[in-house]
Gaussian input, Z-matrix of N, CA and C with variables (Angstrom, degrees):
# hf/3-21g

backbone

0 1
 N
 C     1     B1
 C     2     B2     1     A1
 N     3     B3     2     A2     1     D1
 C     4     B4     3     A3     2     D2
 C     5     B5     4     A4     3     D3
 N     6     B6     5     A5     4     D4
 C     7     B7     6     A6     5     D5
 C     8     B8     7     A7     6     D6
 N     9     B9     8     A8     7     D7
 C    10    B10     9     A9     8     D8
 C    11    B11    10    A10     9     D9
 N    12    B12    11    A11    10    D10
 C    13    B13    12    A12    11    D11
 C    14    B14    13    A13    12    D12
 N    15    B15    14    A14    13    D13
 C    16    B16    15    A15    14    D14
 C    17    B17    16    A16    15    D15
 N    18    B18    17    A17    16    D16
 C    19    B19    18    A18    17    D17
 C    20    B20    19    A19    18    D18
 N    21    B21    20    A20    19    D19
 C    22    B22    21    A21    20    D20
 C    23    B23    22    A22    21    D21
 N    24    B24    23    A23    22    D22
 C    25    B25    24    A24    23    D23
 C    26    B26    25    A25    24    D24
 N    27    B27    26    A26    25    D25
 C    28    B28    27    A27    26    D26
 C    29    B29    28    A28    27    D27
 N    30    B30    29    A29    28    D28
 C    31    B31    30    A30    29    D29
 C    32    B32    31    A31    30    D30
 N    33    B33    32    A32    31    D31
 C    34    B34    33    A33    32    D32
 C    35    B35    34    A34    33    D33
 N    36    B36    35    A35    34    D34
 C    37    B37    36    A36    35    D35
 C    38    B38    37    A37    36    D36
 N    39    B39    38    A38    37    D37
 C    40    B40    39    A39    38    D38
 C    41    B41    40    A40    39    D39
 N    42    B42    41    A41    40    D40
 C    43    B43    42    A42    41    D41
 C    44    B44    43    A43    42    D42
 N    45    B45    44    A44    43    D43
 C    46    B46    45    A45    44    D44
 C    47    B47    46    A46    45    D45
 N    48    B48    47    A47    46    D46
 C    49    B49    48    A48    47    D47
 C    50    B50    49    A49    48    D48
 N    51    B51    50    A50    49    D49
 C    52    B52    51    A51    50    D50
 C    53    B53    52    A52    51    D51
 N    54    B54    53    A53    52    D52
 C    55    B55    54    A54    53    D53
 C    56    B56    55    A55    54    D54
 N    57    B57    56    A56    55    D55
 C    58    B58    57    A57    56    D56
 C    59    B59    58    A58    57    D57
 N    60    B60    59    A59    58    D58
 C    61    B61    60    A60    59    D59
 C    62    B62    61    A61    60    D60
 N    63    B63    62    A62    61    D61
 C    64    B64    63    A63    62    D62
 C    65    B65    64    A64    63    D63
 N    66    B66    65    A65    64    D64
 C    67    B67    66    A66    65    D65
 C    68    B68    67    A67    66    D66
 N    69    B69    68    A68    67    D67
 C    70    B70    69    A69    68    D68
 C    71    B71    70    A70    69    D69
 N    72    B72    71    A71    70    D70
 C    73    B73    72    A72    71    D71
 C    74    B74    73    A73    72    D72
 N    75    B75    74    A74    73    D73
 C    76    B76    75    A75    74    D74
 C    77    B77    76    A76    75    D75
 N    78    B78    77    A77    76    D76
 C    79    B79    78    A78    77    D77
 C    80    B80    79    A79    78    D78
 N    81    B81    80    A80    79    D79
 C    82    B82    81    A81    80    D80
 C    83    B83    82    A82    81    D81
 N    84    B84    83    A83    82    D82
 C    85    B85    84    A84    83    D83
 C    86    B86    85    A85    84    D84
 N    87    B87    86    A86    85    D85
 C    88    B88    87    A87    86    D86
 C    89    B89    88    A88    87    D87
 N    90    B90    89    A89    88    D88
 C    91    B91    90    A90    89    D89
 C    92    B92    91    A91    90    D90
 N    93    B93    92    A92    91    D91
 C    94    B94    93    A93    92    D92
 C    95    B95    94    A94    93    D93
 N    96    B96    95    A95    94    D94
 C    97    B97    96    A96    95    D95
 C    98    B98    97    A97    96    D96
 N    99    B99    98    A98    97    D97
 C   100   B100    99    A99    98    D98
 C   101   B101   100   A100    99    D99
 N   102   B102   101   A101   100   D100
 C   103   B103   102   A102   101   D101
 C   104   B104   103   A103   102   D102
 N   105   B105   104   A104   103   D103
 C   106   B106   105   A105   104   D104
 C   107   B107   106   A106   105   D105
 N   108   B108   107   A107   106   D106
 C   109   B109   108   A108   107   D107
 C   110   B110   109   A109   108   D108
 N   111   B111   110   A110   109   D109
 C   112   B112   111   A111   110   D110
 C   113   B113   112   A112   111   D111
 N   114   B114   113   A113   112   D112
 C   115   B115   114   A114   113   D113
 C   116   B116   115   A115   114   D114
 N   117   B117   116   A116   115   D115
 C   118   B118   117   A117   116   D116
 C   119   B119   118   A118   117   D117
 N   120   B120   119   A119   118   D118
 C   121   B121   120   A120   119   D119
 C   122   B122   121   A121   120   D120
 N   123   B123   122   A122   121   D121
 C   124   B124   123   A123   122   D122
 C   125   B125   124   A124   123   D123
 N   126   B126   125   A125   124   D124
 C   127   B127   126   A126   125   D125
 C   128   B128   127   A127   126   D126
 N   129   B129   128   A128   127   D127
 C   130   B130   129   A129   128   D128
 C   131   B131   130   A130   129   D129
 N   132   B132   131   A131   130   D130
 C   133   B133   132   A132   131   D131
 C   134   B134   133   A133   132   D132
 N   135   B135   134   A134   133   D133
 C   136   B136   135   A135   134   D134
 C   137   B137   136   A136   135   D135
 N   138   B138   137   A137   136   D136
 C   139   B139   138   A138   137   D137
 C   140   B140   139   A139   138   D138
 N   141   B141   140   A140   139   D139
 C   142   B142   141   A141   140   D140
 C   143   B143   142   A142   141   D141
 N   144   B144   143   A143   142   D142
 C   145   B145   144   A144   143   D143
 C   146   B146   145   A145   144   D144
 N   147   B147   146   A146   145   D145
 C   148   B148   147   A147   146   D146
 C   149   B149   148   A148   147   D147
 N   150   B150   149   A149   148   D148
 C   151   B151   150   A150   149   D149
 C   152   B152   151   A151   150   D150
 N   153   B153   152   A152   151   D151
 C   154   B154   153   A153   152   D152
 C   155   B155   154   A154   153   D153
 N   156   B156   155   A155   154   D154
 C   157   B157   156   A156   155   D155
 C   158   B158   157   A157   156   D156
 N   159   B159   158   A158   157   D157
 C   160   B160   159   A159   158   D158
 C   161   B161   160   A160   159   D159
 N   162   B162   161   A161   160   D160
 C   163   B163   162   A162   161   D161
 C   164   B164   163   A163   162   D162
 N   165   B165   164   A164   163   D163
 C   166   B166   165   A165   164   D164
 C   167   B167   166   A166   165   D165
 N   168   B168   167   A167   166   D166
 C   169   B169   168   A168   167   D167
 C   170   B170   169   A169   168   D168
 N   171   B171   170   A170   169   D169
 C   172   B172   171   A171   170   D170
 C   173   B173   172   A172   171   D171
 N   174   B174   173   A173   172   D172
 C   175   B175   174   A174   173   D173
 C   176   B176   175   A175   174   D174
 N   177   B177   176   A176   175   D175
 C   178   B178   177   A177   176   D176
 C   179   B179   178   A178   177   D177
 N   180   B180   179   A179   178   D178
 C   181   B181   180   A180   179   D179
 C   182   B182   181   A181   180   D180
 N   183   B183   182   A182   181   D181
 C   184   B184   183   A183   182   D182
 C   185   B185   184   A184   183   D183
 N   186   B186   185   A185   184   D184
 C   187   B187   186   A186   185   D185
 C   188   B188   187   A187   186   D186
 N   189   B189   188   A188   187   D187
 C   190   B190   189   A189   188   D188
 C   191   B191   190   A190   189   D189
 N   192   B192   191   A191   190   D190
 C   193   B193   192   A192   191   D191
 C   194   B194   193   A193   192   D192
 N   195   B195   194   A194   193   D193
 C   196   B196   195   A195   194   D194
 C   197   B197   196   A196   195   D195
 N   198   B198   197   A197   196   D196
 C   199   B199   198   A198   197   D197
 C   200   B200   199   A199   198   D198
 N   201   B201   200   A200   199   D199
 C   202   B202   201   A201   200   D200
 C   203   B203   202   A202   201   D201
 N   204   B204   203   A203   202   D202
 C   205   B205   204   A204   203   D203
 C   206   B206   205   A205   204   D204
 N   207   B207   206   A206   205   D205
 C   208   B208   207   A207   206   D206
 C   209   B209   208   A208   207   D207
 N   210   B210   209   A209   208   D208
 C   211   B211   210   A210   209   D209
 C   212   B212   211   A211   210   D210
 N   213   B213   212   A212   211   D211
 C   214   B214   213   A213   212   D212
 C   215   B215   214   A214   213   D213
 N   216   B216   215   A215   214   D214
 C   217   B217   216   A216   215   D215
 C   218   B218   217   A217   216   D216
 N   219   B219   218   A218   217   D217
 C   220   B220   219   A219   218   D218
 C   221   B221   220   A220   219   D219
 N   222   B222   221   A221   220   D220
 C   223   B223   222   A222   221   D221
 C   224   B224   223   A223   222   D222
 N   225   B225   224   A224   223   D223
 C   226   B226   225   A225   224   D224
 C   227   B227   226   A226   225   D225
 N   228   B228   227   A227   226   D226
 C   229   B229   228   A228   227   D227
 C   230   B230   229   A229   228   D228
 N   231   B231   230   A230   229   D229
 C   232   B232   231   A231   230   D230
 C   233   B233   232   A232   231   D231
 N   234   B234   233   A233   232   D232
 C   235   B235   234   A234   233   D233
 C   236   B236   235   A235   234   D234
 N   237   B237   236   A236   235   D235
 C   238   B238   237   A237   236   D236
 C   239   B239   238   A238   237   D237

   B1=1.4495
   B2=1.5251
   B3=1.3207
   B4=1.4615
   B5=1.5204
   B6=1.3095
   B7=1.4530
   B8=1.5293
   B9=1.3267
   B10=1.4620
   B11=1.5244
   B12=1.3237
   B13=1.4653
   B14=1.5257
   B15=1.3230
   B16=1.4601
   B17=1.5172
   B18=1.3203
   B19=1.4685
   B20=1.5205
   B21=1.3102
   B22=1.4546
   B23=1.5220
   B24=1.3199
   B25=1.4581
   B26=1.5233
   B27=1.3161
   B28=1.4512
   B29=1.5233
   B30=1.3134
   B31=1.4597
   B32=1.5140
   B33=1.3146
   B34=1.4544
   B35=1.5216
   B36=1.3156
   B37=1.4565
   B38=1.5205
   B39=1.3123
   B40=1.4615
   B41=1.5255
   B42=1.3228
   B43=1.4589
   B44=1.5224
   B45=1.3054
   B46=1.4526
   B47=1.5187
   B48=1.3005
   B49=1.4589
   B50=1.5212
   B51=1.3294
   B52=1.4527
   B53=1.5230
   B54=1.3015
   B55=1.4587
   B56=1.5156
   B57=1.3116
   B58=1.4585
   B59=1.5159
   B60=1.3004
   B61=1.4607
   B62=1.5183
   B63=1.3209
   B64=1.4641
   B65=1.5145
   B66=1.3155
   B67=1.4592
   B68=1.5333
   B69=1.3009
   B70=1.4749
   B71=1.5235
   B72=1.3420
   B73=1.4633
   B74=1.5285
   B75=1.3249
   B76=1.4609
   B77=1.5237
   B78=1.3191
   B79=1.4730
   B80=1.5320
   B81=1.3307
   B82=1.4705
   B83=1.5254
   B84=1.3177
   B85=1.4701
   B86=1.5237
   B87=1.3309
   B88=1.4589
   B89=1.5313
   B90=1.3247
   B91=1.4650
   B92=1.5287
   B93=1.3152
   B94=1.4689
   B95=1.5299
   B96=1.3263
   B97=1.4661
   B98=1.5182
   B99=1.3180
   B100=1.4596
   B101=1.5230
   B102=1.3148
   B103=1.4615
   B104=1.5313
   B105=1.3217
   B106=1.4674
   B107=1.5195
   B108=1.3208
   B109=1.4712
   B110=1.5180
   B111=1.3152
   B112=1.4804
   B113=1.5340
   B114=1.3461
   B115=1.4683
   B116=1.5317
   B117=1.3148
   B118=1.4656
   B119=1.5199
   B120=1.3296
   B121=1.4673
   B122=1.5151
   B123=1.3181
   B124=1.4591
   B125=1.5202
   B126=1.3208
   B127=1.4609
   B128=1.5198
   B129=1.3414
   B130=1.4557
   B131=1.5243
   B132=1.3140
   B133=1.4663
   B134=1.5279
   B135=1.3197
   B136=1.4559
   B137=1.5324
   B138=1.3238
   B139=1.4649
   B140=1.5209
   B141=1.3084
   B142=1.4638
   B143=1.5300
   B144=1.3244
   B145=1.4600
   B146=1.5318
   B147=1.3255
   B148=1.4699
   B149=1.5260
   B150=1.3286
   B151=1.4749
   B152=1.5224
   B153=1.3326
   B154=1.4669
   B155=1.5229
   B156=1.3311
   B157=1.4670
   B158=1.5296
   B159=1.3200
   B160=1.4703
   B161=1.5206
   B162=1.3319
   B163=1.4571
   B164=1.5264
   B165=1.3340
   B166=1.4662
   B167=1.5194
   B168=1.3348
   B169=1.4585
   B170=1.5208
   B171=1.3336
   B172=1.4684
   B173=1.5276
   B174=1.3303
   B175=1.4625
   B176=1.5285
   B177=1.3200
   B178=1.4660
   B179=1.5246
   B180=1.3141
   B181=1.4685
   B182=1.5214
   B183=1.3228
   B184=1.4700
   B185=1.5209
   B186=1.3272
   B187=1.4537
   B188=1.5145
   B189=1.3025
   B190=1.4610
   B191=1.5281
   B192=1.3289
   B193=1.4620
   B194=1.5237
   B195=1.3411
   B196=1.4643
   B197=1.5278
   B198=1.3231
   B199=1.4675
   B200=1.5227
   B201=1.3291
   B202=1.4582
   B203=1.5187
   B204=1.3088
   B205=1.4627
   B206=1.5236
   B207=1.3326
   B208=1.4589
   B209=1.5248
   B210=1.3172
   B211=1.4570
   B212=1.5265
   B213=1.3289
   B214=1.4635
   B215=1.5274
   B216=1.3248
   B217=1.4659
   B218=1.5288
   B219=1.3213
   B220=1.4704
   B221=1.5270
   B222=1.3169
   B223=1.4706
   B224=1.5106
   B225=1.3010
   B226=1.4689
   B227=1.5191
   B228=1.3165
   B229=1.4642
   B230=1.5294
   B231=1.3262
   B232=1.4621
   B233=1.5151
   B234=1.3231
   B235=1.4593
   B236=1.5213
   B237=1.3245
   B238=1.4673
   B239=1.4767
   A1=111.05
   A2=118.09
   A3=122.30
   A4=111.31
   A5=118.12
   A6=121.86
   A7=110.86
   A8=117.87
   A9=120.84
   A10=111.47
   A11=117.30
   A12=121.20
   A13=110.34
   A14=117.07
   A15=121.11
   A16=110.81
   A17=116.80
   A18=120.75
   A19=111.04
   A20=116.93
   A21=119.80
   A22=111.45
   A23=118.39
   A24=120.78
   A25=110.85
   A26=117.83
   A27=122.07
   A28=112.62
   A29=117.62
   A30=120.29
   A31=109.89
   A32=114.08
   A33=119.47
   A34=109.70
   A35=115.89
   A36=120.74
   A37=108.73
   A38=115.88
   A39=119.92
   A40=108.94
   A41=116.19
   A42=120.12
   A43=110.26
   A44=114.72
   A45=121.78
   A46=107.59
   A47=116.76
   A48=121.19
   A49=110.33
   A50=115.32
   A51=120.82
   A52=108.31
   A53=115.41
   A54=120.85
   A55=106.85
   A56=117.13
   A57=121.30
   A58=109.39
   A59=116.56
   A60=121.56
   A61=108.44
   A62=116.01
   A63=122.06
   A64=108.95
   A65=115.62
   A66=118.22
   A67=107.56
   A68=116.67
   A69=120.00
   A70=111.11
   A71=116.59
   A72=120.23
   A73=111.29
   A74=117.26
   A75=120.42
   A76=110.60
   A77=117.14
   A78=121.07
   A79=109.66
   A80=117.60
   A81=120.83
   A82=110.73
   A83=115.98
   A84=120.60
   A85=110.25
   A86=116.92
   A87=121.20
   A88=110.47
   A89=117.14
   A90=121.26
   A91=110.55
   A92=117.11
   A93=120.66
   A94=110.67
   A95=116.23
   A96=120.47
   A97=110.46
   A98=116.76
   A99=121.59
   A100=110.89
   A101=117.23
   A102=120.84
   A103=112.45
   A104=117.35
   A105=120.48
   A106=113.03
   A107=118.12
   A108=120.12
   A109=113.89
   A110=117.37
   A111=121.79
   A112=112.97
   A113=120.37
   A114=119.42
   A115=113.14
   A116=117.01
   A117=120.68
   A118=112.80
   A119=117.37
   A120=120.86
   A121=113.61
   A122=116.99
   A123=120.05
   A124=112.86
   A125=116.94
   A126=121.01
   A127=106.87
   A128=116.17
   A129=119.98
   A130=114.73
   A131=117.71
   A132=119.21
   A133=109.92
   A134=114.98
   A135=119.86
   A136=110.56
   A137=117.16
   A138=119.76
   A139=110.88
   A140=116.80
   A141=120.64
   A142=110.25
   A143=117.01
   A144=122.11
   A145=110.09
   A146=116.52
   A147=121.41
   A148=110.64
   A149=117.32
   A150=120.14
   A151=111.21
   A152=116.13
   A153=120.26
   A154=110.71
   A155=116.78
   A156=120.54
   A157=110.90
   A158=117.06
   A159=120.74
   A160=109.87
   A161=116.53
   A162=120.79
   A163=111.45
   A164=116.83
   A165=120.36
   A166=112.40
   A167=117.62
   A168=120.23
   A169=110.61
   A170=117.53
   A171=119.45
   A172=110.74
   A173=117.00
   A174=120.54
   A175=111.04
   A176=116.85
   A177=120.32
   A178=111.19
   A179=116.80
   A180=120.49
   A181=111.61
   A182=117.83
   A183=120.47
   A184=110.16
   A185=116.62
   A186=120.57
   A187=112.47
   A188=115.50
   A189=121.26
   A190=112.81
   A191=116.40
   A192=119.84
   A193=115.89
   A194=118.89
   A195=119.29
   A196=112.16
   A197=117.02
   A198=122.65
   A199=113.10
   A200=117.19
   A201=120.90
   A202=114.93
   A203=117.36
   A204=121.61
   A205=110.37
   A206=116.26
   A207=119.95
   A208=109.18
   A209=116.45
   A210=120.27
   A211=109.41
   A212=117.26
   A213=118.81
   A214=109.49
   A215=117.43
   A216=119.20
   A217=110.36
   A218=117.31
   A219=119.01
   A220=110.68
   A221=115.56
   A222=119.27
   A223=109.06
   A224=117.38
   A225=121.27
   A226=114.04
   A227=117.31
   A228=118.94
   A229=113.46
   A230=117.38
   A231=121.26
   A232=108.67
   A233=116.21
   A234=120.76
   A235=109.57
   A236=115.38
   A237=119.16
   A238=109.87
   D1=-40.53
   D2=178.55
   D3=-59.56
   D4=-38.77
   D5=-179.00
   D6=-65.61
   D7=-37.82
   D8=178.07
   D9=-61.87
   D10=-42.81
   D11=179.25
   D12=-64.05
   D13=-41.20
   D14=178.94
   D15=-65.24
   D16=-42.23
   D17=178.90
   D18=-60.86
   D19=-41.47
   D20=-178.79
   D21=-67.40
   D22=-33.68
   D23=178.24
   D24=-65.00
   D25=-32.27
   D26=-177.67
   D27=-79.68
   D28=-18.63
   D29=-177.97
   D30=-66.28
   D31=140.19
   D32=178.35
   D33=-80.44
   D34=163.41
   D35=174.96
   D36=-63.34
   D37=157.44
   D38=177.29
   D39=-56.08
   D40=139.98
   D41=-178.45
   D42=-127.56
   D43=164.94
   D44=173.66
   D45=-138.95
   D46=143.89
   D47=179.90
   D48=-86.76
   D49=143.14
   D50=173.63
   D51=-130.39
   D52=154.49
   D53=175.45
   D54=-96.40
   D55=127.99
   D56=-177.03
   D57=-129.38
   D58=120.00
   D59=174.90
   D60=-108.46
   D61=135.49
   D62=179.17
   D63=-125.60
   D64=150.94
   D65=171.66
   D66=-66.01
   D67=154.47
   D68=179.38
   D69=-59.50
   D70=-38.91
   D71=-179.91
   D72=-63.76
   D73=-42.79
   D74=-179.89
   D75=-67.09
   D76=-38.75
   D77=178.04
   D78=-63.65
   D79=-45.26
   D80=178.55
   D81=-62.39
   D82=-39.62
   D83=179.04
   D84=-63.41
   D85=-43.56
   D86=179.28
   D87=-62.48
   D88=-46.90
   D89=-178.53
   D90=-62.06
   D91=-44.28
   D92=179.39
   D93=-63.29
   D94=-44.98
   D95=179.38
   D96=-62.11
   D97=-45.42
   D98=179.43
   D99=-58.87
   D100=-48.08
   D101=-177.02
   D102=-65.76
   D103=-37.99
   D104=-177.46
   D105=-79.49
   D106=-19.98
   D107=-176.14
   D108=-111.41
   D109=-5.00
   D110=-176.74
   D111=-48.13
   D112=-47.81
   D113=-178.40
   D114=-64.56
   D115=-27.17
   D116=-177.05
   D117=-89.85
   D118=-29.55
   D119=-174.89
   D120=-101.48
   D121=-25.88
   D122=-174.84
   D123=79.04
   D124=1.27
   D125=177.76
   D126=-79.32
   D127=119.68
   D128=-169.97
   D129=-114.55
   D130=-2.26
   D131=-178.94
   D132=-144.41
   D133=160.69
   D134=177.42
   D135=-64.35
   D136=-38.20
   D137=177.82
   D138=-61.42
   D139=-45.29
   D140=179.58
   D141=-63.79
   D142=-39.40
   D143=178.09
   D144=-60.29
   D145=-48.25
   D146=-178.61
   D147=-65.46
   D148=-43.81
   D149=178.86
   D150=-61.52
   D151=-41.42
   D152=178.82
   D153=-64.47
   D154=-43.29
   D155=179.11
   D156=-61.74
   D157=-42.59
   D158=178.63
   D159=-62.79
   D160=-45.99
   D161=-179.23
   D162=-60.69
   D163=-45.10
   D164=-179.39
   D165=-64.92
   D166=-41.26
   D167=179.10
   D168=-67.77
   D169=-41.04
   D170=176.94
   D171=-60.42
   D172=-46.08
   D173=178.43
   D174=-58.71
   D175=-43.13
   D176=-179.72
   D177=-63.32
   D178=-46.95
   D179=-178.27
   D180=-69.51
   D181=-36.66
   D182=176.05
   D183=-63.81
   D184=-40.72
   D185=177.92
   D186=-66.27
   D187=-38.35
   D188=-177.52
   D189=-75.06
   D190=-38.16
   D191=-170.44
   D192=-119.51
   D193=-4.97
   D194=-175.78
   D195=-144.01
   D196=36.76
   D197=177.03
   D198=52.17
   D199=32.92
   D200=177.18
   D201=77.41
   D202=4.33
   D203=179.69
   D204=-96.46
   D205=150.05
   D206=174.95
   D207=-63.54
   D208=141.47
   D209=176.48
   D210=-69.91
   D211=147.36
   D212=174.99
   D213=-70.26
   D214=160.28
   D215=177.10
   D216=-58.34
   D217=147.69
   D218=178.59
   D219=-67.63
   D220=156.10
   D221=176.53
   D222=-64.63
   D223=156.40
   D224=-173.96
   D225=-62.07
   D226=-25.68
   D227=-176.65
   D228=-77.65
   D229=-8.12
   D230=179.44
   D231=-85.89
   D232=122.10
   D233=177.16
   D234=-94.51
   D235=123.65
   D236=179.55
   D237=-101.38

């Protein structure tokens, strides 16, 4: 029983895959930034860098436009 609890703690949150295309310049900028700031930020991968950037921008926009609360899911008729 103890092993099951430990296994569940290690499981990551549910995820979904997205396709992301970047300009070559933006990709080079991200890689350079990641490499030069890794010791200070603890961000060790491009995926972690992108997830952190998304999280920070969402927090900023939620704070700016929705009293710091997460926006509700869009209505079904909105195509993203």
